[in-house]
C-alpha positions as CSV (number, residue, x, y, z in Angstrom):
1,M,63.5,65.7,138.0
2,D,63.5,67.9,134.6
3,D,62.5,64.9,132.5
4,L,59.3,64.4,134.4
5,L,57.9,67.9,133.8
6,Q,56.1,68.9,130.5
7,P,57.5,71.9,128.4
8,G,54.8,74.2,129.6
9,Q,55.7,73.3,133.3
10,L,59.5,74.1,132.6
11,L,58.5,77.3,131.4
12,A,56.5,78.0,134.3
13,R,59.3,77.1,136.9
14,G,61.5,79.7,135.0
15,V,58.9,82.4,135.2
16,G,58.3,81.6,138.9
17,R,62.0,82.2,139.6
18,H,62.1,85.3,137.6
19,L,58.8,86.8,139.2
20,R,60.6,86.2,142.5
21,G,63.3,88.5,141.5
22,H,60.7,91.1,141.5
23,G,59.2,90.4,144.9
24,F,56.4,88.3,143.5
25,V,55.1,85.0,144.7
26,S,53.5,82.7,142.2
27,I,51.4,79.7,142.2
28,E,51.0,77.3,139.2
29,E,47.8,75.9,137.7
30,F,45.7,78.4,139.7
31,V,41.9,78.3,139.4
32,P,40.3,81.8,139.6
33,T,36.8,80.6,138.9
34,R,35.1,77.3,137.5
35,G,36.3,76.7,133.9
36,L,39.6,78.6,133.9
37,R,43.1,77.4,135.1
38,I,45.8,80.0,134.6
39,D,49.5,78.5,134.3
40,V,51.2,80.8,136.6
41,M,49.5,83.6,138.8
42,G,51.9,86.2,140.4
43,L,51.0,88.0,143.6
44,G,53.4,91.3,143.6
45,P,54.6,93.2,146.7
46,K,51.8,95.8,146.3
47,G,49.1,93.5,145.7
48,E,49.2,93.5,141.8
49,L,48.2,90.1,140.2
50,W,49.7,88.9,137.0
51,V,48.4,86.1,134.9
52,I,51.1,84.1,132.6
53,E,50.2,81.6,130.2
54,C,53.1,79.3,129.3
55,K,53.1,78.3,125.7
56,S,55.7,75.5,124.5
57,S,54.5,75.5,120.7
58,R,52.6,77.2,118.0
59,A,50.1,74.3,118.3
60,D,49.6,75.0,121.9
61,F,49.0,78.6,121.5
62,Q,46.8,78.1,118.6
63,S,44.6,75.6,120.4
64,D,44.1,78.0,123.4
65,N,40.5,79.6,123.0
66,K,40.1,80.6,126.5
67,W,42.8,83.1,127.0
68,Q,40.8,86.3,126.7
69,G,38.9,84.9,129.5
70,Y,41.7,85.5,131.7
71,L,41.9,89.1,131.4
72,D,39.2,89.7,133.9
73,W,41.3,88.0,136.5
74,C,44.5,90.2,136.8
75,D,46.0,93.6,136.6
76,R,48.4,92.4,133.4
77,Y,48.5,89.5,131.1
78,F,51.8,87.7,129.9
79,W,52.7,85.0,127.5
80,A,55.7,83.0,128.6
81,V,57.5,81.5,125.7
82,D,60.9,79.9,125.0
83,T,63.3,81.5,122.4
84,E,62.2,79.4,119.6
85,F,58.5,80.5,119.8
86,P,57.2,82.6,116.7
87,T,56.3,85.6,118.7
88,E,54.9,87.2,116.3
89,L,51.7,85.2,116.8
90,L,51.2,86.8,120.2
91,P,49.1,89.9,120.4
92,Q,50.8,93.2,121.0
93,E,48.8,94.4,123.8
94,T,49.9,91.3,125.9
95,G,52.9,91.0,127.9
96,L,55.7,88.7,126.8
97,I,58.3,86.8,128.8
98,I,61.0,84.7,127.2
99,A,61.7,81.8,129.6
100,D,63.6,78.6,130.0
101,P,63.4,75.9,132.8
102,Y,66.0,78.2,134.9
103,D,64.8,81.9,134.6
104,A,62.9,84.5,132.2
105,E,63.2,87.9,131.2
106,I,60.1,90.6,130.7
107,I,60.5,91.5,127.1
108,R,57.3,93.6,127.0
109,M,54.9,94.7,130.0
110,G,51.2,93.8,129.2
111,E,48.7,96.8,129.3
112,E,47.7,97.5,132.9
113,S,44.2,96.9,133.6
114,R,43.4,97.3,137.4
115,L,41.0,94.8,139.0
116,A,38.2,96.2,141.1
117,P,39.1,96.1,144.7
118,A,36.2,93.4,145.8
119,R,37.7,91.1,143.1
120,R,41.3,91.8,144.2
121,K,40.5,91.1,147.5
122,K,38.7,87.7,146.6
123,L,41.5,86.6,144.5
124,I,44.2,87.3,147.0
125,Q,42.3,85.3,149.6
126,K,42.0,82.6,147.3
127,F,45.6,82.7,146.3
128,A,46.4,82.5,150.1
129,M,44.0,79.6,150.6
130,D,45.3,77.6,147.4
131,A,49.0,78.2,148.5
132,A,48.3,77.2,152.2
133,R,46.3,74.0,151.1
134,R,49.2,72.8,148.9
135,L,51.7,73.5,151.5
136,H,49.7,71.5,154.1
137,R,49.3,68.8,151.5
138,Y,53.0,68.6,150.9
139,H,53.7,68.3,154.6
140,D,50.8,65.7,155.0
141,P,50.1,63.7,151.7
142,K,47.6,61.4,153.4
143,L,45.6,64.4,154.7
144,P,41.8,63.9,153.3
145,P,40.5,66.9,151.2
146,L,38.5,69.7,152.4
147,P,34.7,69.8,151.7
148,D,35.3,72.5,149.1
149,E,38.6,71.3,147.3
150,S,38.2,69.9,143.9
């Protein structure tokens, strides 16, 4: 199955496994608002929300011109990269996770910027709805989409 996944998806899997060890649940390719797609959104045991962007190469990082737009949608922001990635390219104020397909390690915590309560509530509800829809579709692949599903 690993050969069917892209490098960023393999990093996301390792990140999800690591977050689980910290009591987080995660969802991949989460869309908090139109025009943004987060690689991994982590929801922690105290309601904290982390955004993790997985970068598989220098070119992948350098072509990402939207990452700062994700800062408004999380309490902490992280990059997840493999051991070969030139980490000196990554902004120091952001978090750093070294990952592989099987696990990850948090090297540096991102600066905390707590979300407003109303935005947190909206994001947690969207997280739950998206996760439930995906699970339902997994169990019933022929299920027609809901009117508000894209």
